[in-house]
C-alpha positions in Angstrom: -21.0 6.7 -18.3 -22.8 3.7 -19.7 -23.6 5.5 -22.9 -19.9 6.4 -23.4 -18.6 2.9 -22.7 -21.3 1.4 -24.9 -20.5 3.9 -27.8 -16.8 3.1 -27.4 -17.3 -0.6 -27.5 -19.8 -0.5 -30.4 -17.6 1.8 -32.5 -14.5 -0.4 -31.9 -16.5 -3.4 -33.0 -18.0 -1.6 -36.0 -14.6 -0.8 -37.4 -13.9 -4.4 -38.1 -17.4 -5.5 -39.1 -19.1 -6.0 -42.5 -21.7 -3.3 -41.6 -22.9 -0.8 -44.2 -21.1 2.6 -44.7 -24.1 4.4 -43.2 -24.0 2.3 -40.0 -20.2 3.0 -39.7 -20.8 6.7 -40.2 -23.5 6.7 -37.5 -21.3 4.8 -35.2 -18.4 7.2 -35.8 -20.6 10.3 -35.2 -22.1 8.9 -32.0 -18.6 7.9 -30.8 -17.1 11.3 -31.5 -20.1 13.1 -29.9 -20.0 11.1 -26.7 -16.4 10.0 -26.3 -14.4 12.6 -28.2 -12.0 10.0 -29.5 -11.4 8.3 -26.1 -11.9 4.5 -26.1 -11.7 4.3 -22.2 -9.4 1.2 -22.6 -8.1 1.2 -19.0 -11.6 1.8 -17.5 -13.3 -0.9 -19.5 -10.5 -3.3 -18.7 -10.9 -2.6 -15.0 -14.7 -3.0 -15.2 -14.3 -6.3 -17.0 -11.7 -7.6 -14.5 -13.9 -6.6 -11.6 -17.0 -8.4 -13.1 -14.9 -11.5 -13.8 -13.4 -11.5 -10.3 -16.8 -11.0 -8.5 -18.3 -13.7 -10.7 -15.6 -16.2 -9.8 -15.4 -15.6 -6.1 -17.9 -17.4 -3.8 -18.7 -15.7 -0.6 -19.1 -18.1 2.3 -21.6 -16.8 4.9 -19.6 -18.2 7.8 -16.4 -16.5 6.9 -16.6 -13.0 8.5 -13.0 -11.9 7.8 -12.7 -12.7 4.0 -11.7 -9.6 2.2 -12.7 -10.7 -1.3 -16.4 -10.6 -0.3 -17.9 -7.2 -0.2 -20.2 -7.7 2.8 -17.9 -10.0 4.8 -15.3 -7.5 6.0 -16.5 -5.6 9.1 -16.4 -1.8 9.0 -13.7 0.0 11.0 -15.2 1.9 14.0 -13.8 5.2 12.6 -15.6 4.6 9.3 -18.6 7.1 8.9 -21.0 4.2 8.1 -20.1 2.3 11.3 -23.0 2.7 13.9 -20.5 3.8 16.6 -19.1 6.6 14.6 -20.3 10.1 15.8 -21.4 11.1 12.3 -23.6 8.0 11.8 -27.3 9.1 11.9 -28.1 6.4 14.5 -25.3 7.5 16.9 -26.7 9.4 20.0 -24.2 12.3 19.5 -25.3 12.9 15.9 -26.7 16.4 15.4 -30.1 15.0 14.6 -30.4 13.6 18.1 -29.2 16.7 20.0 -31.9 18.9 21.6 -31.6 22.6 20.9 
């Protein structure tokens, strides 16, 4: 996906630049080949917003219930990655731990 987003951004910037005609043709060809005319505007906007948000928020290690920090919110016990969930590989009822 990086290649597509990169091609879309470069092509959009190339349209309004003073680059040579050959560079613009190369950019157009790569853009059409990878993106088929799609500039991924909403996706790139969401990625940019997430990067800006994560860069501006500061995660305090003593706040365990903050939802804006990725590792601060505890997992729900029914979440498959929670150690008490039966599908978690470390759970004693997981099929890996059962004897045949």
